[in-house]
C-alpha positions in Angstrom: 0.0 0.0 0.0 1.2 3.5 -0.7 0.2 6.9 0.7 -1.1 9.3 -1.9 -0.9 13.0 -1.0 -2.3 16.0 -2.9 -0.2 19.1 -3.5 -1.4 20.8 -0.3 0.1 17.9 1.7 -2.9 17.5 3.9 -4.9 14.7 2.2 -3.7 11.2 2.8 -5.4 8.4 0.9 -4.5 4.8 1.1 -4.2 3.2 -2.3 -3.9 -0.5 -3.0 -1.3 -1.4 -5.6 -2.2 -4.3 -7.9 -0.4 -7.4 -6.7 -0.1 -11.0 -8.0 -2.0 -13.8 -6.3 1.3 -15.2 -5.0 2.2 -11.9 -3.4 -1.3 -11.6 -1.9 -0.9 -15.0 -0.4 2.5 -14.2 1.1 1.1 -11.1 2.6 -1.5 -13.1 4.4 1.1 -15.5 5.7 3.8 -13.0 6.6 3.9 -9.3 6.9 2.8 -6.3 9.1 -0.8 -6.0 10.2 -2.4 -2.9 11.7 -5.2 -3.2 14.2 -7.2 0.1 14.3 -9.1 1.4 17.3 -11.7 4.2 17.3 -10.9 6.9 19.8 -13.4 9.6 18.6 -15.8 10.7 16.0 -17.6 13.7 14.7 -18.4 15.7 11.5 -15.9 17.1 9.2 -15.5 18.4 5.6 -14.3 15.5 3.5 -11.9 16.6 0.7 -12.6 13.4 -1.2 -16.4 13.6 -1.0 -16.5 17.4 -1.3 -19.0 17.9 1.5 -19.7 17.4 5.2 -19.4 13.8 6.4 -19.1 11.8 9.6 -15.6 10.7 10.6 -13.8 8.4 13.0 -10.5 9.2 14.6 -8.4 6.1 14.6 -5.1 4.9 16.2 -3.5 1.7 15.4 -1.0 -0.9 16.6 1.3 -2.6 14.1 2.3 -6.2 14.6 4.5 -8.5 12.5 2.3 -11.4 11.4 3.4 -15.0 10.6 0.9 -17.5 9.3 -1.9 -15.1 10.3 -0.7 -14.9 13.9 0.7 -11.6 15.4 4.0 -12.2 16.9 6.1 -9.1 17.2 4.9 -5.5 18.0 6.0 -3.0 15.4 4.9 0.2 17.1 1.9 2.5 16.7 0.1 3.9 13.7 -1.9 7.1 13.3 -3.8 8.9 14.5 -5.7 9.2 11.2 -9.2 10.4 10.2 -11.4 8.0 8.3 -14.4 9.2 6.4 -17.5 7.2 7.2 -18.8 7.6 3.6 -15.8 7.0 1.3 -13.5 5.3 3.9 -10.5 7.4 2.8 -7.9 8.2 5.4 -6.6 11.7 6.1 -4.1 13.5 8.3 -5.7 14.8 11.5 -5.2 18.4 10.4 -8.0 17.9 7.9 -10.2 18.8 10.9 -8.8 22.3 10.9 -11.1 23.1 7.9 -14.6 24.0 9.1 -17.6 22.1 7.9 -19.8 23.7 5.3 -22.4 24.4 7.9 -19.8 26.0 10.2 -18.3 28.0 7.4 -21.7 29.4 6.4 -22.3 30.5 10.0 -18.9 32.2 10.2 -19.6 34.0 7.0 -23.0 35.3 8.3 -21.4 36.5 11.5 -18.6 38.2 9.5 -21.1 40.1 7.3 -23.1 41.1 10.4 -19.9 42.4 12.1 -18.8 44.4 9.1 -22.2 46.0 8.7 -22.4 47.0 12.3 -18.9 48.4 12.3 -19.7 50.6 9.3 -23.0 51.8 10.8 -21.3 52.5 14.1 -19.5 55.4 12.4 -22.8 57.3 12.1 -24.5 55.7 9.2 -27.8 55.0 10.9 -28.9 58.6 10.3 -29.2 58.1 6.5 -32.1 56.1 5.0 -30.0 55.0 2.0 -27.3 53.6 4.2 -29.8 51.7 6.3 -31.6 50.3 3.2 -28.3 49.0 1.8 -27.3 47.5 5.2 -30.6 45.7 5.6 -30.4 44.3 2.1 -26.9 43.1 2.7 -27.8 41.3 5.9 -30.8 39.7 4.4 -28.8 38.4 1.4 -26.3 37.0 3.9 -29.1 34.9 5.7 -30.3 37.3 8.3 -33.9 37.1 7.1 -35.5 38.8 10.1 -33.4 42.0 9.8 -35.2 45.3 9.8 -34.1 48.9 9.9 -35.6 49.3 13.4 -33.8 46.3 14.8 -30.5 47.4 13.2 -30.7 50.9 14.6 -31.5 49.6 18.0 -28.6 47.2 17.9 -26.1 49.8 16.8 -27.4 52.2 19.5 -27.1 49.4 22.2 -23.6 48.6 21.1 -22.6 52.2 21.2 -24.0 52.7 24.6 -22.3 49.5 25.9 -18.9 50.3 24.5 -18.9 54.1 24.5 -18.3 53.9 20.8 -20.4 57.0 20.1 -17.6 59.1 21.6 -14.9 57.5 19.4 -14.0 59.5 16.3 -12.7 56.5 14.4 -12.2 52.7 14.7 -11.4 52.4 18.4 -9.6 49.4 20.0 -12.8 47.6 20.9 -14.2 47.7 17.4 -10.9 46.6 15.9 -10.9 43.6 18.2 -14.4 42.7 17.2 -13.5 42.9 13.5 -10.4 40.7 14.0 -12.3 38.2 16.1 -15.0 37.8 13.5 -12.9 38.0 10.3 -9.6 36.6 11.3 -10.6 32.9 11.7 -12.7 33.1 8.5 -10.0 34.6 6.2 -7.8 31.5 5.7 -10.9 29.6 4.4 -12.0 32.2 1.8 -10.5 32.7 -1.6 -9.1 36.2 -2.4 -12.3 37.0 -4.3 -14.4 36.0 -1.3 -12.4 38.2 1.1 -12.6 41.1 -1.3 -16.4 40.7 -1.8 -16.9 40.9 2.0 -15.0 44.2 2.2 -16.8 45.6 -0.8 -20.1 44.9 0.9 -19.1 47.2 3.8 -17.7 49.8 1.4 -21.0 50.0 -0.6 -22.9 50.6 2.7 -20.5 53.4 3.6 -20.9 55.0 0.1 -24.8 54.8 0.1 -25.1 58.2 1.7 -22.1 59.9 0.0 -18.3 59.7 0.0 -16.4 57.9 2.7 -16.0 59.7 6.0 -12.6 59.4 7.7 -14.2 57.1 10.3 -15.7 54.9 7.6 -12.4 54.6 5.8 -10.7 53.7 9.0 -13.2 51.0 9.8 -12.9 49.5 6.3 -9.1 49.6 6.4 -9.2 47.7 9.7 -11.7 45.2 8.2 -9.3 44.7 5.2 -6.4 44.1 7.6 -8.4 41.5 9.5 -9.2 39.8 6.2 -5.5 39.7 5.4 -6.0 42.0 2.4 -2.9 44.2 1.8 -3.2 48.0 2.1 -2.7 48.5 -1.6 -5.6 46.2 -2.4 -7.8 47.7 0.3 -7.2 51.1 -1.4 -8.0 49.7 -4.8 -11.2 48.1 -3.5 -12.4 51.2 -1.8 -12.1 53.0 -5.2 -13.7 50.1 -7.1 -16.7 50.2 -4.7 -17.6 53.6 -6.1 -18.4 52.1 -9.5 -21.9 50.6 -9.6 -21.9 46.9 -10.2 
């Protein structure tokens, strides 16, 4: 058996090489056998299946086998992750990738955080800004969002953090942006990260040119999304052009 790895080095699939009947018989008589034990399970994103699947976490014990009888321990194997659907084996770091369900929830939270961050700079006073913000949140999956709820939430956050007295993106808001966007960024393609920033930029532009506070918030959001400063500046200009 050989270990087949994709270019990212993370996927490990066991492949069986074609063998003659004689070699297969010798393997049954003499060789190394691995006995697997299940030590955990859960749900993960299976790279082979391309979707969310159940998995088992396995560890193994290798033994040298003669005539079908284990005689000499040969150490431990694993841990590995086995997909319950396709039975492929993967390195444990495959669990670092969020499931599709979790990724969708992270994206909804990220859009919500960016929208609130932009509105916290004073955007709730303009009807056009609120309309754009509500439309953005509903498109992201917040179906029950209304202008009244959004204004109440921004006011409550401002009262709780003292943000109303901050002229730009204060430390508290910067932390919120990094907490919501930082874990998501590695799992989004560059186009996805840019689209998220553009959503915030178009909300800021709904009532006119960027204010210094809006530009500061969007720059902080771009940093949290690991977008370089040059690309942030390019995107803020591009957002002015109707799509």
